[in-house]
Every structure is written in structure tokens, then in C-alpha cells.
VEXGULUM-387040 format. One record per residue (C-alpha): residue number from 1; residue in one letter; x, y, z negated. Coordinates in Angstrom, 1 decimal. Example, Ala and Ser with C-alpha at 12.3 -4.5 7.8 and 13.67 -1.06 7.14 Angstrom:
REC  sepa  sefi       u       v       w
REC     1     A    12.3    -4.5    -7.8
REC     2     S    13.7    -1.1    -7.1
END
This chain:
REC  sepa  sefi       u       v       w
REC     1     M   -33.7   -34.2    45.3
REC     2     A   -37.8   -33.2    44.4
REC     3     V   -36.6   -30.2    42.5
REC     4     K   -33.9   -28.6    44.6
REC     5     A   -36.6   -29.1    47.8
REC     6     V   -38.8   -26.9    45.8
REC     7     L   -35.9   -24.3    44.1
REC     8     P   -33.1   -24.7    46.4
REC     9     D   -31.2   -22.6    43.7
REC    10     A   -32.3   -24.6    39.8
REC    11     D   -28.6   -25.8    38.3
REC    12     V   -30.8   -29.8    38.3
REC    13     S   -28.2   -30.7    36.1
REC    14     T   -30.4   -29.2    33.8
REC    15     V   -33.3   -31.5    34.5
REC    16     L   -33.4   -34.4    32.3
REC    17     V   -35.0   -37.6    32.0
REC    18     R   -35.7   -39.3    28.3
REC    19     P   -37.6   -41.9    26.8
REC    20     C   -41.0   -40.1    25.6
REC    21     P   -41.4   -40.5    22.0
REC    22     D   -44.9   -41.5    22.3
REC    23     P   -45.7   -44.3    24.6
REC    24     K   -49.2   -44.1    25.7
REC    25     F   -47.9   -40.8    27.7
REC    26     G   -45.4   -43.1    29.4
REC    27     D   -42.0   -44.1    29.5
REC    28     Y   -40.0   -41.2    30.4
REC    29     Q   -40.6   -37.7    30.1
REC    30     T   -39.3   -34.3    31.4
REC    31     N   -40.3   -31.2    29.9
REC    32     A   -36.9   -29.2    32.1
REC    33     L   -39.6   -27.9    33.9
REC    34     M   -41.3   -25.4    31.7
REC    35     A   -38.4   -23.8    31.1
REC    36     L   -37.4   -23.2    35.3
REC    37     A   -40.7   -22.4    35.5
REC    38     K   -40.9   -19.8    32.4
REC    39     A   -36.9   -18.2    34.1
REC    40     R   -38.6   -17.5    37.1
REC    41     K   -42.2   -16.2    35.8
REC    42     L   -44.0   -19.7    38.2
REC    43     N   -46.8   -21.2    37.0
REC    44     P   -45.4   -24.5    34.8
REC    45     R   -48.2   -26.7    36.0
REC    46     Q   -48.3   -25.2    39.7
REC    47     L   -44.7   -26.1    39.6
REC    48     A   -44.8   -29.9    38.4
REC    49     A   -47.5   -29.9    40.3
REC    50     D   -45.1   -28.8    43.6
REC    51     V   -42.1   -31.2    42.4
REC    52     L   -44.8   -33.7    41.7
REC    53     A   -45.5   -33.6    45.5
REC    54     K   -41.9   -34.1    46.3
REC    55     L   -40.8   -37.1    43.9
REC    56     Q   -40.8   -40.0    45.5
REC    57     V   -40.3   -43.0    43.1
REC    58     A   -44.0   -45.0    44.4
REC    59     D   -41.4   -48.3    44.4
REC    60     V   -40.7   -48.4    40.6
REC    61     C   -43.1   -45.6    38.8
REC    62     E   -46.6   -45.6    38.6
REC    63     K   -47.9   -41.9    40.1
REC    64     P   -46.5   -40.1    37.7
REC    65     D   -49.3   -37.2    35.7
REC    66     I   -48.6   -33.8    34.6
REC    67     A   -49.6   -33.0    30.4
REC    68     G   -49.8   -30.1    28.3
REC    69     A   -48.1   -27.0    30.1
REC    70     G   -46.4   -29.0    32.5
REC    71     F   -44.6   -32.1    31.4
REC    72     L   -44.1   -34.9    33.7
REC    73     N   -44.9   -38.1    32.2
REC    74     F   -42.9   -41.7    34.3
REC    75     R   -44.2   -45.4    33.4
REC    76     L   -42.4   -47.5    35.1
REC    77     K   -43.8   -51.2    37.5
REC    78     P   -43.4   -54.2    36.2
REC    79     V   -42.5   -55.8    38.8
REC    80     A   -40.0   -53.4    39.0
REC    81     L   -38.1   -53.7    35.9
REC    82     A   -38.2   -56.9    36.2
REC    83     E   -36.9   -57.6    39.5
REC    84     T   -34.1   -54.9    38.3
REC    85     L   -33.4   -57.5    35.1
REC    86     Q   -33.4   -60.6    37.0
REC    87     S   -30.9   -58.6    39.6
REC    88     A   -28.8   -58.1    37.2
REC    89     A   -29.0   -61.8    35.8
REC    90     R   -27.8   -62.6    38.6
REC    91     G   -25.5   -60.2    38.9
REC    92     E   -26.0   -58.6    41.8
REC    93     H   -25.3   -54.5    40.0
REC    94     L   -24.3   -53.6    36.6
REC    95     F   -25.6   -51.2    34.7
REC    96     F   -22.4   -49.6    32.9
REC    97     E   -18.6   -48.3    34.7
REC    98     P   -16.2   -51.4    33.9
REC    99     A   -12.6   -49.2    31.9
REC   100     A   -10.9   -46.6    34.0
REC   101     Q    -8.0   -47.5    32.2
REC   102     P    -8.4   -50.9    30.5
REC   103     R    -6.5   -51.7    26.8
REC   104     T    -5.6   -54.4    25.1
REC   105     A    -7.6   -55.1    22.1
REC   106     V    -7.3   -57.8    19.1
REC   107     V   -10.9   -58.2    17.5
REC   108     D   -10.4   -60.1    14.6
REC   109     F   -13.2   -61.6    12.6
REC   110     S   -14.7   -63.8    10.7
REC   111     S   -12.3   -64.8     8.4
REC   112     P   -14.0   -68.0     6.3
REC   113     N   -11.9   -69.9     3.8
REC   114     V   -10.8   -73.4     3.3
REC   115     A   -12.3   -75.5     1.3
REC   116     K   -15.3   -73.5     0.9
REC   117     S   -19.0   -73.1     2.7
REC   118     M   -19.6   -69.8     4.9
REC   119     H   -22.1   -67.7     4.2
REC   120     V   -23.5   -65.1     6.0
REC   121     G   -21.0   -62.4     5.1
REC   122     H   -18.8   -64.7     7.3
REC   123     I   -21.9   -65.6     9.9
REC   124     R   -22.1   -61.9    10.5
REC   125     S   -18.7   -61.0    11.3
REC   126     T   -18.7   -63.9    13.8
REC   127     I   -21.6   -62.2    15.7
REC   128     L   -20.2   -58.6    15.3
REC   129     G   -17.3   -59.8    16.3
REC   130     D   -17.8   -62.2    19.0
REC   131     C   -20.1   -59.4    20.3
REC   132     L   -17.4   -56.8    20.5
REC   133     A   -15.0   -58.9    22.1
REC   134     R   -17.5   -59.8    24.9
REC   135     I   -18.3   -56.1    25.1
REC   136     L   -14.4   -55.4    25.8
REC   137     R   -13.9   -58.0    27.8
REC   138     L   -16.9   -57.2    30.1
REC   139     L   -16.0   -53.9    30.7
REC   140     G   -12.5   -55.2    31.8
REC   141     H   -10.5   -55.0    28.5
REC   142     K    -8.1   -57.7    27.5
REC   143     V    -9.0   -58.5    24.6
REC   144     V    -7.6   -61.1    21.7
REC   145     T    -9.5   -62.6    19.4
REC   146     D    -8.2   -63.7    16.0
REC   147     N    -9.7   -66.0    12.9
REC   148     H    -7.7   -65.7     9.9
REC   149     L    -8.5   -67.7     7.6
REC   150     G    -8.3   -67.9     3.9
REC   151     D    -5.8   -70.4     3.3
REC   152     W    -3.6   -69.7     0.5
REC   153     G    -3.1   -67.9    -2.7
REC   154     T    -4.2   -69.2    -6.8
REC   155     Q    -6.9   -71.1    -5.8
REC   156     F    -5.1   -73.8    -4.2
REC   157     G    -3.3   -74.4    -7.4
REC   158     M    -7.0   -74.9    -8.9
REC   159     L    -8.2   -76.8    -5.9
REC   160     L    -5.1   -78.7    -5.9
REC   161     V    -5.4   -79.9    -9.5
REC   162     G    -9.0   -80.6    -9.3
REC   163     W    -8.0   -83.0    -6.0
REC   164     K    -5.0   -85.3    -8.2
REC   165     R    -7.2   -85.3   -11.1
REC   166     D   -10.9   -85.2   -10.5
REC   167     L   -11.6   -86.2    -6.9
REC   168     N   -14.3   -87.9    -6.2
REC   169     A   -12.9   -89.9    -2.6
REC   170     A   -17.0   -91.3    -1.4
REC   171     A   -18.5   -87.6    -1.9
REC   172     L   -15.4   -86.4    -0.2
REC   173     K   -16.3   -88.4     2.5
REC   174     A   -20.3   -87.3     2.6
REC   175     D   -19.8   -83.9     2.1
REC   176     P   -16.4   -82.4     2.5
REC   177     I   -17.1   -79.3     1.5
REC   178     A   -19.5   -79.8    -1.3
REC   179     E   -17.3   -81.8    -3.0
REC   180     M   -14.1   -79.2    -2.9
REC   181     E   -16.2   -76.4    -3.8
REC   182     R   -17.5   -78.5    -6.8
REC   183     L   -13.7   -79.3    -7.7
REC   184     Y   -12.7   -76.0    -7.3
REC   185     K   -15.8   -74.7    -9.8
REC   186     Q   -14.8   -76.7   -11.9
REC   187     A   -11.0   -76.3   -12.3
REC   188     A   -11.9   -72.5   -12.4
REC   189     A   -13.8   -73.1   -15.5
REC   190     E   -11.0   -75.4   -16.8
REC   191     C    -8.7   -71.9   -15.9
REC   192     K   -10.3   -69.4   -17.4
REC   193     A   -10.9   -70.9   -21.2
REC   194     N    -8.1   -72.3   -21.0
REC   195     P    -4.1   -70.8   -20.5
REC   196     A    -3.0   -74.2   -20.1
REC   197     S    -5.2   -74.8   -17.3
REC   198     L    -4.0   -71.6   -15.6
REC   199     E    -0.6   -72.9   -16.1
REC   200     A    -1.0   -76.0   -14.3
REC   201     A    -2.9   -73.9   -11.4
REC   202     R     0.1   -71.7   -10.5
REC   203     Q     3.1   -74.4   -10.7
REC   204     E     0.8   -76.7    -8.2
REC   205     L     0.6   -73.0    -6.6
REC   206     V     4.6   -72.7    -7.1
REC   207     K     5.0   -76.3    -5.7
REC   208     L     2.6   -76.2    -2.8
REC   209     Q     4.0   -72.4    -1.3
REC   210     G     7.9   -74.3    -2.5
REC   211     G     6.9   -76.9    -0.1
REC   212     D     5.9   -79.7    -1.8
REC   213     E     5.2   -82.6     0.6
REC   214     E     2.1   -83.7    -1.9
REC   215     D     0.6   -80.9    -2.0
REC   216     L     1.3   -79.8     1.8
REC   217     R    -0.4   -83.3     2.6
REC   218     I    -3.3   -82.5     0.3
REC   219     W    -3.4   -78.5     1.6
REC   220     R    -3.3   -79.1     5.4
REC   221     E    -6.9   -81.9     4.4
REC   222     M    -8.7   -79.3     2.5
REC   223     I    -8.2   -77.0     6.3
REC   224     A    -8.2   -80.2     8.3
REC   225     L   -11.8   -80.8     7.3
REC   226     S   -13.0   -76.7     6.2
REC   227     R   -12.8   -76.5    10.1
REC   228     V   -14.7   -79.8    11.2
REC   229     Q   -17.7   -77.4     9.3
REC   230     F   -16.3   -73.8    10.7
REC   231     D   -16.0   -75.1    14.3
REC   232     T   -19.2   -77.0    14.5
REC   233     I   -21.0   -73.6    13.6
REC   234     Y   -19.0   -71.9    15.7
REC   235     Q   -19.8   -74.3    19.0
REC   236     R   -23.0   -73.4    17.6
REC   237     L   -22.6   -70.0    18.9
REC   238     G   -20.5   -70.7    20.7
REC   239     V   -18.1   -68.8    20.1
REC   240     Q   -14.5   -69.2    20.4
REC   241     F   -11.3   -67.4    19.3
REC   242     D    -7.6   -66.7    20.8
REC   243     H    -6.7   -68.0    17.5
REC   244     T    -7.2   -69.1    14.7
REC   245     L    -4.5   -67.9    11.8
REC   246     G    -4.3   -68.7     8.1
REC   247     E    -2.6   -66.3     5.7
REC   248     S    -0.1   -69.1     5.3
REC   249     F     1.1   -68.5     8.7
REC   250     Y     2.1   -65.0     7.1
REC   251     H     4.2   -66.9     4.1
REC   252     P     7.7   -67.3     5.9
REC   253     R     7.4   -64.2     7.3
REC   254     L     6.6   -62.3     3.8
REC   255     Q    10.3   -62.0     3.0
REC   256     P    12.4   -61.1     5.8
REC   257     L     9.5   -58.6     5.6
REC   258     V    10.0   -57.0     2.0
REC   259     Q    13.4   -57.3     2.8
REC   260     E    13.9   -54.9     5.6
REC   261     L    11.5   -52.5     3.8
REC   262     R    14.3   -52.7     0.5
REC   263     E    16.6   -52.1     3.2
REC   264     K    15.3   -48.6     4.8
REC   265     G    13.8   -47.3     1.3
REC   266     A    10.0   -48.5     0.5
REC   267     S     8.9   -47.9    -2.4
REC   268     P     6.4   -50.4    -4.1
REC   269     A     4.7   -48.1    -6.3
REC   270     K     4.1   -45.5    -3.5
REC   271     A     3.2   -48.8    -0.8
REC   272     K     0.6   -50.0    -4.0
REC   273     A    -0.7   -46.4    -4.8
REC   274     Q    -1.2   -45.8    -0.8
REC   275     W    -2.6   -49.4    -0.3
REC   276     P    -5.2   -51.1    -2.1
REC   277     S    -5.1   -54.5    -3.2
REC   278     S    -5.7   -56.9    -1.1
REC   279     S    -9.4   -59.6    -2.0
REC   280     R    -8.6   -61.4     0.9
REC   281     T    -7.2   -64.1    -1.8
REC   282     S    -9.6   -64.7    -3.7
REC   283     R   -12.3   -66.4    -3.2
REC   284     R   -15.4   -64.4    -1.8
END
């Protein structure tokens, strides 16, 4: 409005205020008046002074100053900034516009592995995913969050072998994750060195996938013990999920999907060429 009061014909959309590149000059500045002055063959500093005389920003800024050839520099009043942030925190106003057309977003994040400690990569994914979910919800979108646990694959054949043969019940009670990691590392080393051990692990996996009652019971206990650790961390972080579904959730759905793809003429070789092999079943 101040520019319009001095230059009624000016295109005020070109008058932009940006953060100061050097804080010693203030918080914000504009150099747009120099271009307006040049186009009209005016003295830019005089134009800046004329606009400054019309500005009404005393409620939020210290008195603006003119610098160089016609820069206008602004410094926010700390009290005004604090009041604005406190008002936003009370929900009295927002710094954004809600989405005009809300959409549904599925955010898959965190995804730790059963029987293994969460590491920094999982924490990073957890924080980033939760931030995205919160932002999308704040903007008015419908958000569905999913924690896709690594709970299926060859490693569980190895864990089952170790659990049945070498489980230390006292150690499991004292620190379940540490004991399961010990069992896995021991079994994995044996499988690498001994083909017979690897075959034993594969057979346990076949039994698990086939619904063997004992293997399913042990596997479910592994998941339950792991979930205690995961949920403790999520509670500390204030993170919640709409769904927590492991890789095993999709096991009974895979065969019908493969059959459907075959009926539609999908080529396994083509699919393999187009999609990289999944590492989700590896012990990350």
C-alpha cells in the first residue's frame, strides 16, 4: 500500500521482501524500489524515503532503514515475533492454507526387523515418516500409516534352528533382542561355513511357511518380544501407526497373485528385468 500511495501506476507484485542475506542489516529487505525508480528515472534513495514515510509497520518492526542505493531493511520486534508464535501455538491462526482438495496418502515408514535391534536407519525413517504424516494430516489430507515389519524369510529358518538348539532362557528373559541376535549370528555363521546347517535352516523355513505349529509358536514369540522393544521406542518418540503389518501378512496372498499374473501373460523374466530384487528379507 505504501508503494501504491507513492507510485499509483506501479505493479506491486514485483515488490518482494526477502530475508536479509546478512543478519547485521536486519531480518528482511527489499531492493525492488531501485528497479521502480530506474524505470521512472527517479532517485532510488528518495523513492525509498518517500515509501518509508508511508509505511505502517511500527507494530511488528523497528523503524526500517535505507541502505545503499535504495535498499529498505526491516528488523522484527522480538515481542511481535513472540506474540505471533504464541498465538499460533494456541491455534488462533495458522501459517499455512489447508488443502483445497484433500487426498488420501499412505505413508510406509520405520519397518524394523523382528529379532533385531532398531538402528539409526530405522530411527531416521521413523522420524521422517511421522513428520510427513503429521504435516499431511495438518493440511487436511486423510493419512494411513503403515509399519511394515521384517518378519519373514530365510533368516527365520536360521533363528529357529538356533532357538531350538541353543536358546538361553535366562538370557532371553533378561534381554530378548540381544539373545535373539546372538542366536542369529551364531546360526548365520554356521550356515555360511556348513552347507548342512544351511539346509537345516531352509527346512525350518519350509516348515514355518507350511504352518508347522511349533515353528509358528516360536516365530510368534519372536515377534511379540520384538514388538515390546519397538513399541517402547515408539512411545518415547510419540509415534503411532494405523497398521503394523509384517511381510508375513502377504504370504497367503502371494500364490493367488502369481496365478493371476500368469493368467494375464506376465513374464517372470520380464518382471525380474524391470524390478530390482527385494532386500526386505535381509537382516539389515
